[in-house]
C-alpha positions as CSV (number, residue, x, y, z in Angstrom):
1,X,-3.7,23.2,-18.8
2,X,-6.4,22.2,-16.7
3,X,-8.2,18.8,-16.9
4,X,-12.4,19.3,-16.0
5,X,-14.5,16.7,-14.3
6,X,-16.3,14.1,-16.1
7,X,-19.9,14.9,-16.8
8,X,-22.6,12.8,-17.2
9,X,-24.1,12.6,-20.6
10,X,-27.6,13.9,-19.8
11,X,-27.4,16.7,-17.4
12,X,-23.4,17.9,-17.6
13,X,-23.5,18.8,-13.4
14,X,-22.3,15.4,-11.7
15,X,-19.7,13.1,-12.6
16,X,-20.3,10.1,-14.6
17,X,-19.8,7.8,-12.0
18,X,-20.6,9.5,-8.5
19,X,-18.5,8.8,-5.1
20,X,-20.7,6.1,-3.2
21,X,-20.3,3.9,-0.6
22,X,-21.2,0.8,-3.1
23,X,-23.3,-1.8,-1.6
24,X,-24.1,-5.6,-2.8
25,X,-21.5,-8.0,-5.0
26,X,-18.7,-6.0,-6.3
27,X,-17.4,-6.9,-9.8
28,X,-13.9,-8.1,-9.8
29,X,-12.7,-7.1,-6.5
30,X,-9.7,-4.9,-6.0
31,X,-8.6,-5.6,-2.3
32,X,-8.8,-8.5,0.5
33,X,-11.2,-8.5,3.2
34,X,-9.6,-7.5,6.8
35,X,-8.7,-10.7,7.6
36,X,-6.5,-10.2,4.5
37,X,-4.2,-8.6,6.6
38,X,-2.6,-11.7,8.1
39,X,-0.6,-10.9,5.5
40,X,0.9,-7.9,7.3
41,X,1.5,-10.4,9.8
42,X,2.9,-12.4,7.4
43,X,5.7,-9.7,5.8
44,X,7.6,-9.0,9.4
45,X,10.4,-11.2,9.3
46,X,9.8,-13.8,11.8
47,X,6.4,-13.1,12.3
48,X,3.5,-16.2,11.8
49,X,-0.6,-15.4,11.9
50,X,-2.5,-18.0,13.3
51,X,-5.9,-17.5,11.8
52,X,-9.3,-18.1,13.6
53,X,-11.8,-18.5,10.9
54,X,-13.8,-20.9,8.8
55,X,-12.2,-23.8,6.1
56,X,-10.6,-22.0,3.1
57,X,-10.6,-18.0,4.6
58,X,-6.7,-17.9,4.9
59,X,-6.1,-19.5,2.1
60,X,-8.2,-17.6,0.1
61,X,-6.7,-14.4,1.3
62,X,-3.0,-15.5,1.1
63,X,-4.0,-17.2,-2.6
64,X,-5.3,-14.1,-3.4
65,X,-2.8,-11.4,-2.2
66,X,0.6,-13.4,-1.9
67,X,0.1,-15.2,-5.4
68,X,-2.3,-13.9,-7.8
69,X,-0.8,-10.7,-6.9
70,X,2.4,-10.3,-8.9
71,X,3.4,-13.9,-7.0
72,X,4.8,-12.6,-4.7
73,X,5.7,-15.5,-2.5
74,X,5.2,-16.3,0.9
75,X,8.3,-15.8,3.0
76,X,8.5,-16.8,6.5
77,X,5.1,-16.9,7.8
78,X,2.9,-16.7,4.6
79,X,1.2,-18.7,1.8
80,X,0.6,-22.1,3.5
81,X,2.7,-21.7,6.3
82,X,-0.1,-19.9,8.9
83,X,-2.3,-21.8,10.9
84,X,-5.7,-22.2,11.1
85,X,-8.6,-23.4,13.8
86,X,-10.7,-23.9,10.2
87,X,-13.9,-23.1,12.2
88,X,-16.7,-25.8,11.8
89,X,-20.4,-25.6,12.5
90,X,-19.1,-27.5,15.6
91,X,-17.5,-24.3,16.7
92,X,-20.6,-22.1,15.6
93,X,-22.6,-24.3,18.2
94,X,-20.6,-24.7,21.2
95,X,-18.1,-21.6,20.3
96,X,-14.0,-22.4,19.2
97,X,-12.4,-21.0,22.4
98,X,-11.3,-24.6,23.2
99,X,-10.3,-25.2,19.6
100,X,-8.3,-21.9,19.3
101,X,-6.8,-22.9,22.9
102,X,-6.0,-25.7,21.5
103,X,-4.4,-24.2,18.2
104,X,-1.8,-21.6,19.7
105,X,-0.4,-24.5,22.1
106,X,0.3,-27.0,19.4
107,X,1.6,-23.8,17.3
108,X,4.2,-22.3,20.1
109,X,5.3,-26.0,20.2
110,X,5.9,-26.5,16.5
111,X,6.3,-23.5,14.9
112,X,9.4,-20.9,15.0
113,X,8.6,-17.4,15.9
114,X,9.3,-14.4,17.8
115,X,6.1,-12.8,17.6
116,X,2.7,-14.7,16.3
117,X,-0.8,-12.5,16.1
118,X,-3.8,-14.3,16.3
119,X,-6.6,-13.0,13.7
120,X,-10.5,-13.7,13.7
121,X,-12.8,-14.0,10.3
122,X,-16.4,-14.0,10.8
123,X,-17.7,-16.3,12.3
124,X,-15.6,-16.3,16.3
125,X,-16.5,-12.5,15.4
126,X,-20.2,-12.9,14.7
127,X,-20.3,-15.6,17.5
128,X,-18.8,-14.1,20.5
129,X,-15.7,-16.4,21.2
130,X,-13.9,-14.2,23.8
131,X,-10.6,-14.0,21.7
132,X,-8.7,-11.8,23.7
133,X,-8.9,-14.0,27.1
134,X,-7.8,-16.7,25.7
135,X,-4.6,-15.1,24.0
136,X,-4.1,-13.0,27.6
137,X,-3.7,-16.5,28.9
138,X,-0.8,-16.9,26.9
139,X,0.8,-13.6,27.3
140,X,0.4,-14.4,31.1
141,X,3.2,-17.3,30.7
142,X,5.3,-14.9,28.8
143,X,4.5,-16.2,24.9
144,X,5.0,-13.2,21.9
145,X,1.3,-13.4,21.0
146,X,-1.5,-10.6,20.2
147,X,-4.6,-10.4,19.2
148,X,-6.7,-8.5,16.1
149,X,-10.4,-8.6,15.1
150,X,-10.1,-9.3,12.2
151,X,-13.9,-10.5,10.6
152,X,-14.0,-9.9,7.1
153,X,-17.4,-7.8,7.3
154,X,-15.7,-5.2,9.6
155,X,-13.8,-4.0,6.3
156,X,-11.4,-4.6,3.6
157,X,-7.6,-4.9,4.3
158,X,-6.3,-1.3,4.4
159,X,-8.7,-1.6,7.7
160,X,-7.5,-4.8,8.8
161,X,-3.7,-3.5,8.5
162,X,-4.4,-0.8,10.8
163,X,-6.3,-3.2,13.3
164,X,-2.9,-5.4,13.4
165,X,-0.4,-2.5,13.2
166,X,-1.8,-1.2,16.3
167,X,-2.8,-4.6,18.1
168,X,0.6,-5.1,17.9
169,X,2.2,-1.4,19.2
170,X,-0.5,-2.0,21.6
171,X,0.2,-5.4,23.1
172,X,4.0,-6.3,21.7
173,X,6.1,-2.5,22.5
174,X,3.8,-1.5,25.3
175,X,3.8,1.3,27.2
176,X,7.6,3.4,27.3
177,X,8.3,6.4,28.8
178,X,12.0,6.8,28.4
179,X,13.9,9.2,25.9
180,X,13.4,9.0,22.6
181,X,16.1,8.5,20.2
182,X,17.4,11.6,17.6
183,X,17.7,10.3,14.1
184,X,15.3,7.3,14.5
185,X,12.6,7.3,12.4
186,X,9.3,5.0,12.0
187,X,8.0,4.3,8.7
188,X,4.5,3.8,7.6
189,X,3.8,3.1,3.9
190,X,3.0,0.6,1.8
191,X,0.7,-1.9,2.5
192,X,2.4,-5.0,2.2
193,X,1.1,-7.7,-0.5
194,X,-1.6,-5.4,-1.9
195,X,0.7,-3.3,-2.6
196,X,2.6,-5.5,-5.2
197,X,5.7,-3.2,-4.8
198,X,5.8,-3.1,-1.6
199,X,9.5,-4.5,-0.8
200,X,11.1,-2.5,-3.8
201,X,10.0,0.4,-2.5
202,X,10.5,0.0,1.5
203,X,14.2,-0.8,0.3
204,X,14.4,2.1,-1.6
205,X,12.9,4.9,0.7
206,X,15.0,3.1,3.6
207,X,17.6,3.6,1.8
208,X,16.9,7.3,0.8
209,X,16.1,8.5,4.6
210,X,19.8,6.7,5.6
211,X,21.0,8.7,3.4
212,X,20.2,11.6,4.1
213,X,21.4,11.3,7.9
214,X,18.4,9.2,9.6
215,X,17.9,5.4,11.1
216,X,14.7,3.6,9.9
217,X,12.4,1.0,11.7
218,X,11.2,0.0,7.8
219,X,9.0,-2.4,10.2
220,X,8.1,-4.8,7.0
221,X,10.2,-6.9,4.3
222,X,13.3,-7.9,3.7
223,X,15.0,-4.7,4.9
224,X,13.6,-4.5,8.2
225,X,15.2,-6.7,11.6
226,X,12.3,-7.7,12.3
227,X,10.1,-7.8,15.9
228,X,13.2,-5.2,17.1
229,X,11.9,-2.6,15.6
230,X,8.2,-3.1,16.5
231,X,9.5,-3.0,20.0
232,X,12.1,0.3,19.1
233,X,8.4,2.2,17.9
234,X,8.2,3.7,21.1
235,X,12.1,5.3,21.1
236,X,12.0,6.7,17.6
237,X,12.4,10.7,17.5
238,X,9.0,10.9,14.5
239,X,6.7,8.7,12.6
240,X,6.7,9.3,8.9
241,X,3.6,8.5,6.9
242,X,3.8,8.3,3.4
243,X,-0.3,8.6,2.2
244,X,-2.9,10.2,1.7
245,X,-4.6,8.5,4.9
246,X,-3.7,4.9,5.1
247,X,-1.3,4.9,8.4
248,X,-2.3,8.1,9.2
249,X,-4.5,6.8,12.5
250,X,-1.6,4.7,13.3
251,X,1.1,7.6,13.9
252,X,-1.9,9.8,15.5
253,X,-2.4,6.9,17.3
254,X,1.5,6.7,18.6
255,X,1.0,10.5,18.6
256,X,-1.7,10.1,22.1
257,X,0.1,7.1,23.2
258,X,4.1,8.0,23.8
259,X,4.0,11.7,22.9
260,X,6.0,11.1,19.4
261,X,5.5,14.1,16.5
262,X,4.5,12.6,12.8
263,X,5.0,14.2,9.6
264,X,2.3,13.4,6.8
265,X,3.4,13.6,3.5
266,X,0.0,12.3,1.5
267,X,2.0,11.6,-2.2
268,X,4.8,8.7,-1.8
269,X,7.7,10.5,-3.9
270,X,8.4,9.0,-7.1
271,X,11.4,10.6,-9.4
272,X,14.1,13.4,-9.5
273,X,11.8,16.4,-8.7
274,X,9.5,14.9,-6.0
275,X,12.5,12.7,-4.1
276,X,14.4,15.2,-3.4
277,X,11.3,17.9,-2.3
278,X,10.5,14.7,-0.2
279,X,13.7,14.4,1.3
280,X,14.5,18.0,1.8
281,X,10.8,17.8,3.7
282,X,12.2,15.1,6.3
283,X,15.4,16.6,6.9
284,X,14.2,19.6,7.5
285,X,11.5,18.1,10.4
286,X,13.6,15.9,11.9
287,X,16.4,18.7,12.0
288,X,19.5,16.4,10.0
289,X,22.5,18.1,9.4
290,X,22.3,20.6,6.1
291,X,25.0,20.0,4.5
292,X,25.2,16.0,4.5
293,X,21.8,15.7,3.1
294,X,22.3,18.2,0.2
295,X,25.2,16.6,-0.8
296,X,23.8,13.6,-0.9
297,X,20.5,14.7,-2.8
298,X,23.1,16.7,-4.9
299,X,24.6,13.1,-5.8
300,X,20.9,11.2,-6.5
301,X,20.1,13.8,-9.0
302,X,23.4,13.8,-10.7
303,X,22.8,10.3,-11.4
304,X,18.5,10.4,-12.0
305,X,19.5,12.5,-14.5
306,X,22.1,11.4,-16.3
307,X,20.0,8.5,-16.7
308,X,16.9,10.8,-18.3
309,X,19.9,12.6,-20.6
310,X,20.3,9.6,-22.4
311,X,16.2,8.7,-21.6
312,X,15.5,12.0,-23.8
313,X,17.3,10.9,-27.0
314,X,14.5,8.4,-27.3
315,X,11.6,10.7,-25.8
316,X,11.9,13.0,-28.7
317,X,13.0,11.4,-31.4
318,X,10.7,8.3,-31.2
319,X,7.2,9.1,-33.1
320,X,5.4,5.8,-32.9
321,X,2.9,5.7,-31.1
322,X,3.6,7.0,-27.9
323,X,1.1,8.2,-24.8
324,X,0.1,11.6,-24.5
325,X,-2.1,11.1,-21.4
326,X,-3.3,8.5,-19.3
327,X,-5.4,7.0,-16.6
328,X,-4.7,5.4,-13.4
329,X,-7.0,3.3,-11.3
330,X,-5.6,2.0,-8.0
331,X,-5.5,3.2,-3.9
332,X,-5.5,6.3,-3.4
333,X,-1.6,6.7,-2.6
334,X,-0.5,5.1,-5.7
335,X,-3.1,7.0,-8.3
336,X,-1.4,10.3,-6.5
337,X,2.5,9.0,-6.9
338,X,2.0,8.0,-10.1
339,X,-0.4,10.8,-11.8
340,X,2.4,13.3,-9.9
341,X,5.1,11.4,-11.7
342,X,3.7,10.7,-15.2
343,X,2.8,14.6,-15.4
344,X,5.7,16.6,-13.6
345,X,8.1,14.0,-15.5
346,X,7.3,12.2,-18.4
347,X,4.5,15.5,-19.1
348,X,1.8,13.3,-19.9
349,X,-2.0,14.1,-19.1
350,X,-4.1,12.5,-16.8
351,X,-7.8,11.8,-18.3
352,X,-9.0,9.6,-15.7
353,X,-8.2,8.8,-12.1
354,X,-10.0,6.1,-10.5
355,X,-9.8,5.6,-6.7
356,X,-10.5,1.9,-5.5
357,X,-9.3,1.5,-2.3
358,X,-12.6,2.5,-0.5
359,X,-11.2,5.6,0.9
360,X,-13.1,6.4,4.1
361,X,-14.8,10.0,3.8
362,X,-13.0,12.1,6.0
363,X,-10.3,11.8,3.8
364,X,-11.5,12.2,0.4
365,X,-11.4,16.2,0.3
366,X,-7.4,15.8,1.0
367,X,-7.5,13.5,-2.0
368,X,-9.4,15.8,-4.2
369,X,-7.3,18.6,-3.4
370,X,-4.2,16.4,-4.0
371,X,-5.4,15.4,-7.2
372,X,-6.4,19.3,-8.4
373,X,-2.7,20.4,-7.8
374,X,-0.8,17.8,-9.7
375,X,1.6,19.9,-10.7
376,X,0.7,24.3,-11.3
377,X,-1.1,24.3,-14.3
378,X,-2.7,20.4,-14.1
379,X,-5.5,18.8,-12.1
380,X,-8.4,16.6,-12.8
381,X,-10.9,15.3,-10.3
382,X,-11.2,12.1,-9.1
383,X,-13.3,9.3,-9.2
384,X,-14.4,7.1,-6.0
385,X,-15.6,3.6,-6.9
386,X,-14.8,0.0,-5.8
387,X,-16.5,-2.1,-8.9
388,X,-15.4,-3.0,-12.0
389,X,-18.1,-1.9,-14.2
390,X,-18.1,1.9,-13.1
391,X,-14.4,1.6,-12.9
392,X,-14.6,0.6,-16.7
393,X,-17.3,3.5,-17.5
394,X,-15.6,6.3,-16.3
395,X,-12.0,5.4,-18.6
396,X,-14.4,4.6,-21.9
397,X,-15.8,8.1,-21.2
398,X,-12.1,9.8,-20.9
399,X,-10.8,11.4,-23.6
400,X,-7.4,10.4,-24.6
401,X,-7.3,12.4,-27.6
402,X,-5.6,10.5,-30.8
403,X,-3.3,8.9,-29.5
404,X,-2.9,5.3,-27.5
405,X,-3.9,6.1,-23.8
406,X,-1.9,4.6,-21.1
407,X,-3.7,3.0,-18.4
408,X,-1.9,2.6,-15.0
409,X,-4.6,-0.3,-13.4
410,X,-4.7,-4.3,-13.3
411,X,-5.4,-7.3,-14.5
412,X,-9.0,-6.5,-14.5
413,X,-8.4,-3.2,-17.4
414,X,-6.5,-5.8,-19.6
415,X,-9.4,-6.1,-22.0
416,X,-10.3,-2.5,-21.9
417,X,-6.8,-1.4,-23.0
418,X,-7.4,-3.4,-25.8
419,X,-10.2,-2.3,-26.3
420,X,-9.1,0.7,-26.5
421,X,-5.9,0.0,-28.3
422,X,-3.8,1.3,-25.7
423,X,-0.8,0.4,-23.1
424,X,-1.5,-1.5,-19.7
425,X,0.6,-0.9,-16.9
426,X,-0.2,-3.6,-14.6
427,X,0.6,-1.5,-10.8
428,X,-2.0,-2.9,-7.9
429,X,-4.4,-5.7,-7.2
430,X,-4.6,-8.1,-8.7
431,X,-1.1,-8.0,-10.9
432,X,-1.7,-11.5,-12.5
433,X,0.4,-10.4,-15.4
434,X,3.6,-9.6,-13.2
435,X,5.9,-11.2,-11.7
436,X,7.6,-8.7,-9.0
437,X,10.7,-10.0,-6.4
438,X,12.3,-6.6,-5.3
439,X,11.0,-4.3,-8.1
440,X,9.7,-1.0,-6.7
441,X,8.8,2.3,-7.9
442,X,9.3,4.8,-5.3
443,X,12.4,7.4,-5.2
444,X,15.1,7.7,-7.7
445,X,15.8,4.2,-8.8
446,X,12.4,3.3,-8.8
447,X,11.6,6.5,-10.6
448,X,14.1,4.7,-13.9
449,X,12.3,1.2,-13.5
450,X,9.1,2.8,-14.1
451,X,10.3,4.5,-17.3
452,X,12.0,1.8,-18.4
453,X,8.5,-0.4,-17.8
454,X,6.3,2.2,-19.9
455,X,8.1,2.9,-22.4
456,X,9.4,-0.8,-23.0
457,X,5.0,-1.7,-23.1
458,X,5.1,1.2,-25.5
459,X,7.5,0.1,-28.4
460,X,6.5,-3.4,-27.6
461,X,2.8,-2.8,-28.3
462,X,3.4,-0.4,-31.3
463,X,5.9,-3.1,-32.8
């Protein structure tokens, strides 16, 4: 069954919500500004962000991403830990370099970390503070400090995330012309904190890759060895990008810098079919021994489909208002992964997909192509929109049939789900009605958790 693109009510020729680079205010924002990449730093064990920005800027970023988004907490250098210059009118007039120099000096004296990343906000980027020069003074003394230009006007925190990762690679990992280590892979996947489930997903992805015989620089979160992994980036055999576009520029930079090849898999794996395909593709690219990898996949499938067999009794017998069609709202990686899983594993049909991460224009055709091949007979045309008025207009125009819709969305879709008498599963920023510690939806184990969440929500709502 092919799902046709949404059409306008009057012309029947154009999408209801056109793909536009929205200008002006965005109602109910779904990402942070580039300075939000301070949470990228916070996700690296024993790393601390030093923010050179206006009063409250850093607090708003970490409050939005680490607190109101699934209450993920701060870790070693997150939430209220990050020091800031709190630049004011004085710095605007006279410059903030001396203030920044003072802050870095005291931070190095008072705070314990293996890596410090200086991030700039709008004020220093607009007035032209020479932050790289200030940071180079400390680098010359051997201090583990790098800098990244993350003024909020430059872009959102997806952009900031790539800026920070590249800054650490170039200024901290540094040059390398030695041999690469066979079986070592750098993993570039979810954006920490923006994705509420990044910790659990990275743990599962690392487990799976190790299961087929690889060693993983997971780089972020509790499964990472911290800065030691960042220093080991140049030694890896290859880079693995699990996203339609995020991380791809980093992998291309590493290819130019170190001659490292990369494997780009656009759809993060959720569920038995997708995860097994993913592991076979990675194993073939890495050249790992076929027999052990096949044995690991077989063992995982045996366990996974054993649980699915038990679930099938509920799925085939429970008849009280379970959803048949869904809408997916979120970044390109999340909506693609969830839509692929829902179609291939659960037999649900997509009624509407809205991609909200301001996907760069050069990657949008590839995202569209991926949604056109969700399965051999299922496709949908995604809408690219960031403003919630446009997002909700697209969902309201969708045909969910006679059964209640399932909405993979955010807190912003809760009232809409009530209006449509449907079910809401918060899967992206902001997720203010979820508390997430180690939960993830990737791989075999994550898919089982996701099935539990979907159908517990459905039967609770229909009770």
